[in-house]
N, C-alpha and C positions, 0 to 999 in steps of 0.2 A: 582506425580507432573503433573499438567496440563500445557501443552505447546501448545500455539497457533502459527500457521504459517500464516503470512499475506504476500501474494505474490502480486507483481504488477510491472509495468515498472517504476512507479513514475517518469515520464518524462514530466513535472516536478512534484515533491512532493508538494502537496497542503495542505491547512488547513483542507480540507476534509479528507485527508489521516491521518493527525495528529489526528483529532477527532476519527477516527476508532482506532488508536493506543492507545490513552488515555483511551477510553472505554474498549478496549481489555485488557489493562494492569491492570484494576480493576477486570477483570473476571478470568485471568489466572495467574499462578505463574510466567510464563515466556512467552514472545512474541518474535518471530523471524520474523523480517521484511526481506523478500527476494526480492531483486531487480533482476527481471528476464529479460532475453534477449528473445524477441519475434522474431522468424526467418523471419517473414513477415513485420516487422517494422524497420525503421531506427531511431535510437535514436537521439533526438534533443540535449541532454546533456550527457556529459561523465558520465558513471555510477559510476566511482570511485570518481569523484568530488561530484556527487549527494549523494553517500554513506557517504562521510565525512560530507557533509552539514547536512544530516539527523542525523548522530551521534551527531553533535553539538546541534541540536534541542533537542534530547533526553536528553542530559546533562542539557541544560537550563530548560527543563520541569521536571527535576528530575524523569525521567522514567528509573530507574536503573534496572528494570526487562525486558528491551527491548534491543535486539541486532540487528544489521543490517548485512546482508551478501549479496553477489552477487552469482548468479548461472546461468547455461545455459542449464539445462536439464528440465524434467518435474517437475512442482511444487510439485506434490505429492511425487516424488522420493526424492527430496531435503527435504521435510517435514519429511519423514520417516527417512532419514539419520540423521536428528537432533532430532529424537525421539518426534516429535510433536504428540499431541493427538487429535488436531482439526485443521482444516483449518479455517481461518478468512477471511471474505469478507465484504466489505462495500457496502450497497445498497442505492440508492437515490430514487428509484421509482419502480413501477410495471414492467416496461420494464427491469430494472436491475435485478429484482427478477427472471423474466422468464429466462433471459439469464444465470444468475448465477446458478439457480436451475438445468438447463440441465448439466452444467459443474460439479456441486456438485454430481449429480447422477453418472456420469462416474467416478469422482474421488473416490467416496465411493466404487464403484464396483472394481476398480483396486488397491485401497490401504487400504480400510477399514476405512479411515478417514472420519468423518462426518464434515460438514461445519456449522459454526456459522456465522450468519449475524448480522452486526452492522448497524443500521440505521444512515443515514447521518444527520437526523434532519434538523436544519435550514440551513445546507450546502448542501441540496439536489439538488440544481441547479448547483453546482460547478463540473467542470471536467477539467482535464489537457488540453484537446482539446480546451475548451472554453477559458481557460487562455491563451493558445498559440495564439488563434485568436485575443484576446484583445491586447496581446503584439505586434503582427504583425501590428496592427493598432494604435500603440502608445497610448494605453489607460492605465490608472493606474490600476495595479493589486495588489497593496500592501495589500488590505484587503483579498485577496485570497491565498497569499503565506506567509509562515514564512519568517522572515527577512533574514535568512541564505540562503534561496532559492532565494529570490528576488535579493540578491547580486550576486548570481551565474548566474541568467538568464539575467541580465542587461549588 
């Protein structure tokens, strides 16, 4: 069984994240979405509420081979704990690729897990930080966020 582990803070979860999950769900038998806690970042949104909202999105999108978990250790350790066979990362551009490739090399060295990249495609300009900047300035972000997340962030 091919199991992909897609880690992120998902703070907030965007349509770009959903795109990566939808494509990954076609490639793998099972996808585990891991909401990680970054020790150097303060969460903007409660991870339990974000997890529930993502679970509702997965149901709405009929992504029944995808589950969501929360964790607070290394992504590779959690991936191995859930028997993942690959790590999944979304990339928007060459800058993302360079950054992710460095992490992928270390992850492979310490865990043996290879990383699969999913291109963001037309959502290549989208980031959680950009969405938050727009929200802080009272701009409409409805085209960037699933409806369940939009309800959570407003």
